[in-house]
Backbone as JSON, one array per atom type, in Angstrom:
{
  "sequence": "MTLHVALAVAALGASLVLLFSTVGRPLAVVGLVASGLEVAMALGALRLHVAGVPLGLVLGLALAIPGLLAWLRAASKPGVSAATVLALVGILQVVLAVHSRV",
  "N": [[103.55, -4.05, 7.63], [103.17, -7.37, 6.93], [100.69, -10.01, 6.93], [101.88, -12.5, 7.28], [104.31, -11.88, 8.53], [103.31, -10.72, 10.88], [101.97, -12.91, 12.07], [104.16, -14.62, 12.47], [105.71, -13.13, 14.28], [103.9, -12.97, 16.39], [103.8, -15.69, 17.1], [106.44, -16.0, 17.92], [106.52, -14.29, 20.15], [104.61, -15.6, 21.75], [105.88, -18.06, 22.17], [108.04, -17.2, 23.66], [106.74, -16.31, 25.99], [105.77, -18.77, 26.87], [108.2, -19.99, 27.37], [109.15, -18.62, 29.59], [107.22, -19.18, 31.42], [105.83, -21.74, 33.55], [105.11, -23.95, 32.09], [106.37, -25.87, 30.38], [109.53, -26.34, 29.47], [110.96, -27.73, 27.32], [108.99, -27.94, 25.29], [108.51, -25.26, 24.81], [111.0, -24.45, 23.85], [111.2, -25.8, 21.4], [109.08, -24.55, 20.04], [110.09, -21.94, 20.12], [112.42, -22.08, 18.56], [111.32, -22.82, 16.06], [109.56, -20.66, 15.6], [111.38, -18.57, 15.62], [112.87, -19.17, 13.32], [110.79, -18.79, 11.49], [110.28, -16.01, 11.75], [112.75, -14.96, 10.93], [112.78, -15.86, 8.28], [110.47, -14.61, 7.3], [111.17, -11.93, 7.47], [113.15, -11.84, 5.64], [115.77, -12.38, 6.24], [116.78, -14.91, 6.22], [116.99, -17.78, 4.2], [115.57, -20.8, 3.51], [115.49, -23.94, 1.99], [114.02, -26.99, 1.43], [114.23, -30.01, -0.11], [111.54, -31.73, -1.49], [109.93, -31.66, 0.8], [107.47, -29.59, 2.08], [108.39, -26.62, 3.56], [106.81, -24.91, 5.04], [104.91, -26.63, 6.07], [106.42, -28.28, 7.78], [107.49, -26.41, 9.64], [105.08, -25.38, 10.53], [103.93, -27.61, 11.8], [105.86, -27.87, 13.77], [105.24, -25.74, 15.31], [102.51, -26.09, 15.94], [102.16, -28.59, 17.28], [103.8, -28.5, 19.74], [102.46, -26.26, 20.78], [99.82, -27.18, 21.15], [100.28, -29.27, 23.0], [101.38, -27.79, 25.12], [99.19, -26.23, 25.68], [97.43, -28.11, 26.72], [98.73, -28.67, 29.09], [98.92, -26.27, 30.45], [98.07, -24.04, 33.12], [97.87, -21.47, 34.02], [96.65, -18.17, 33.14], [98.29, -16.59, 31.32], [99.9, -18.63, 30.25], [98.03, -20.36, 29.02], [96.95, -18.61, 27.11], [99.23, -17.97, 25.56], [99.96, -20.52, 24.62], [97.7, -21.08, 23.1], [97.84, -19.13, 21.07], [100.25, -19.91, 19.85], [99.58, -22.52, 19.0], [97.41, -22.0, 17.25], [98.59, -20.4, 15.25], [100.41, -22.26, 14.22], [98.62, -24.29, 13.32], [97.23, -22.88, 11.37], [99.29, -22.44, 9.51], [99.86, -25.09, 8.79], [97.44, -25.84, 7.58], [97.4, -24.04, 5.41], [99.7, -24.91, 4.06], [99.03, -27.54, 3.37], [96.79, -27.06, 1.82], [97.89, -25.66, -0.32], [99.35, -27.63, -1.57], [97.52, -29.32, -2.64]],
  "CA": [[103.74, -5.38, 8.15], [102.26, -8.31, 6.3], [100.06, -10.97, 7.83], [102.85, -13.56, 7.56], [105.24, -11.35, 9.54], [102.58, -10.55, 12.13], [101.77, -14.23, 12.67], [105.45, -15.13, 12.92], [106.09, -12.38, 15.48], [102.99, -13.42, 17.45], [104.26, -17.01, 17.53], [107.69, -15.8, 18.66], [106.16, -13.76, 21.46], [103.93, -16.64, 22.52], [106.85, -19.06, 22.62], [108.82, -16.59, 24.74], [105.91, -16.36, 27.2], [105.79, -20.16, 27.32], [109.53, -20.3, 27.88], [109.31, -18.04, 30.92], [106.21, -19.71, 32.33], [106.19, -23.06, 34.08], [104.37, -24.96, 31.33], [107.27, -26.93, 29.94], [110.58, -25.69, 28.71], [111.27, -28.36, 26.03], [107.97, -27.55, 24.32], [108.72, -23.85, 24.49], [112.23, -24.33, 23.06], [110.85, -26.21, 20.04], [108.31, -23.45, 19.49], [110.95, -20.77, 19.97], [113.29, -22.3, 17.39], [110.49, -22.78, 14.85], [109.07, -19.29, 15.37], [112.55, -17.77, 15.27], [113.12, -19.4, 11.89], [109.7, -18.16, 10.75], [110.5, -14.56, 11.74], [113.92, -14.68, 10.08], [112.39, -16.06, 6.89], [109.48, -13.6, 6.94], [111.85, -10.66, 7.32], [114.1, -11.95, 4.54], [117.14, -12.55, 6.74], [117.16, -16.3, 6.09], [116.3, -18.56, 3.17], [115.72, -22.24, 3.67], [114.8, -24.76, 1.0], [114.14, -28.41, 1.69], [113.72, -30.72, -1.29], [110.54, -32.76, -1.29], [109.08, -31.43, 1.97], [107.13, -28.18, 2.21], [108.93, -26.08, 4.79], [105.69, -24.36, 5.8], [104.28, -27.74, 6.77], [107.32, -28.71, 8.85], [107.51, -25.38, 10.67], [103.74, -25.31, 11.1], [103.8, -28.71, 12.77], [106.76, -27.58, 14.89], [104.55, -24.76, 16.15], [101.2, -26.56, 16.37], [102.22, -29.71, 18.24], [104.15, -28.0, 21.07], [101.41, -25.36, 21.26], [98.7, -27.99, 21.65], [100.7, -29.96, 24.22], [101.5, -26.79, 26.17], [97.84, -25.81, 26.03], [96.87, -29.14, 27.58], [99.42, -28.66, 30.38], [98.93, -24.94, 31.07], [97.06, -23.76, 34.12], [97.76, -20.02, 34.22], [96.07, -17.46, 32.0], [99.29, -16.29, 30.28], [100.33, -19.88, 29.61], [96.96, -20.82, 28.13], [96.86, -17.67, 25.98], [100.41, -18.14, 24.71], [99.86, -21.82, 23.96], [96.64, -20.96, 22.11], [98.38, -18.37, 19.94], [101.24, -20.75, 19.19], [98.89, -23.62, 18.32], [96.61, -21.49, 16.14], [99.49, -20.0, 14.16], [100.9, -23.5, 13.62], [97.54, -24.95, 12.6], [96.99, -22.08, 10.18], [100.37, -22.73, 8.56], [99.67, -26.46, 8.28], [96.29, -25.83, 6.67], [97.82, -23.36, 4.19], [100.67, -25.75, 3.35], [98.31, -28.69, 2.79], [95.91, -26.53, 0.77], [98.69, -25.28, -1.5], [99.85, -28.86, -2.18], [96.4, -30.03, -3.29]],
  "C": [[102.7, -6.3, 7.51], [101.7, -9.27, 7.34], [101.03, -12.08, 8.22], [103.84, -13.11, 8.63], [104.54, -11.21, 10.88], [102.33, -11.89, 12.83], [103.07, -14.81, 13.2], [105.91, -14.43, 14.2], [105.19, -12.77, 16.64], [103.4, -14.78, 17.98], [105.56, -16.9, 18.33], [107.41, -15.27, 20.05], [105.49, -14.8, 22.34], [104.91, -17.7, 23.01], [107.77, -18.49, 23.7], [108.04, -16.59, 26.06], [105.89, -17.78, 27.74], [107.13, -20.54, 27.92], [109.7, -19.8, 29.31], [108.22, -18.46, 31.89], [106.63, -21.12, 32.75], [105.5, -24.19, 33.33], [105.26, -26.14, 30.97], [108.32, -26.34, 29.03], [110.93, -26.4, 27.39], [110.26, -28.0, 24.94], [108.18, -26.11, 23.86], [109.97, -23.66, 23.63], [111.97, -24.74, 21.61], [110.06, -25.11, 19.35], [109.14, -22.22, 19.24], [111.86, -20.91, 18.76], [112.48, -22.18, 16.1], [110.0, -21.36, 14.57], [110.22, -18.34, 15.07], [112.92, -17.93, 13.81], [112.04, -18.74, 11.03], [109.9, -16.65, 10.65], [111.67, -14.21, 10.83], [113.57, -14.86, 8.6], [111.39, -15.0, 6.43], [110.12, -12.24, 6.73], [112.92, -10.68, 6.22], [115.55, -12.11, 4.98], [117.66, -13.97, 6.53], [116.33, -16.94, 4.99], [116.61, -20.02, 3.38], [114.91, -22.94, 2.59], [115.08, -26.22, 1.32], [113.49, -29.13, 0.51], [112.71, -31.77, -0.87], [109.6, -32.54, -0.12], [108.75, -29.94, 2.02], [107.57, -27.64, 3.57], [107.84, -25.47, 5.67], [104.98, -25.43, 6.61], [105.12, -28.17, 7.97], [107.32, -27.68, 9.98], [106.13, -25.2, 11.32], [103.49, -26.41, 12.12], [104.69, -28.49, 13.98], [106.2, -26.49, 15.79], [103.26, -25.34, 16.74], [101.28, -27.63, 17.45], [102.69, -29.24, 19.62], [103.11, -27.05, 21.64], [100.23, -26.12, 21.83], [99.07, -28.72, 22.95], [100.86, -28.99, 25.39], [100.12, -26.31, 26.62], [97.18, -26.83, 26.97], [97.48, -29.12, 28.98], [99.27, -27.35, 31.14], [97.78, -24.78, 32.05], [96.86, -22.26, 34.32], [97.21, -19.36, 32.96], [97.11, -17.1, 30.95], [99.76, -17.54, 29.54], [99.3, -20.41, 28.63], [96.86, -19.93, 26.91], [98.03, -17.85, 25.02], [100.36, -19.46, 23.95], [98.79, -21.8, 22.87], [97.13, -20.23, 20.87], [99.36, -19.23, 19.15], [100.57, -21.88, 18.4], [98.09, -23.12, 17.11], [97.46, -21.03, 14.97], [100.03, -21.25, 13.46], [99.85, -24.22, 12.8], [97.22, -24.2, 11.31], [98.05, -22.34, 9.11], [100.23, -24.13, 7.97], [98.54, -26.5, 7.27], [96.68, -25.16, 5.34], [98.81, -24.21, 3.38], [99.99, -26.94, 2.69], [97.42, -28.21, 1.65], [96.69, -26.15, -0.48], [99.24, -26.5, -2.23], [98.76, -29.58, -2.97], [96.03, -29.37, -4.58]]
}
């Protein structure tokens, strides 16, 4: 298992925990869709190409922003932990996407 697959699966698990907690379902759905796409792409089941926009940046922002907003709203330990994992995976992807563009 590569690091990219492990991070994608961790984000998927975190978004599932957020979905079943009371943090906020719309935020969790955005994270679930983005992490589901990440897992499918990491496992080679799906290929997406967007002209002009780095897909890693878009999916990273789709993970980081809901993760940060869920982290601000969460009160329970599982919600805070899941939101932290989701936000950190998204921020890491954004940093890598911006660094590769420079």
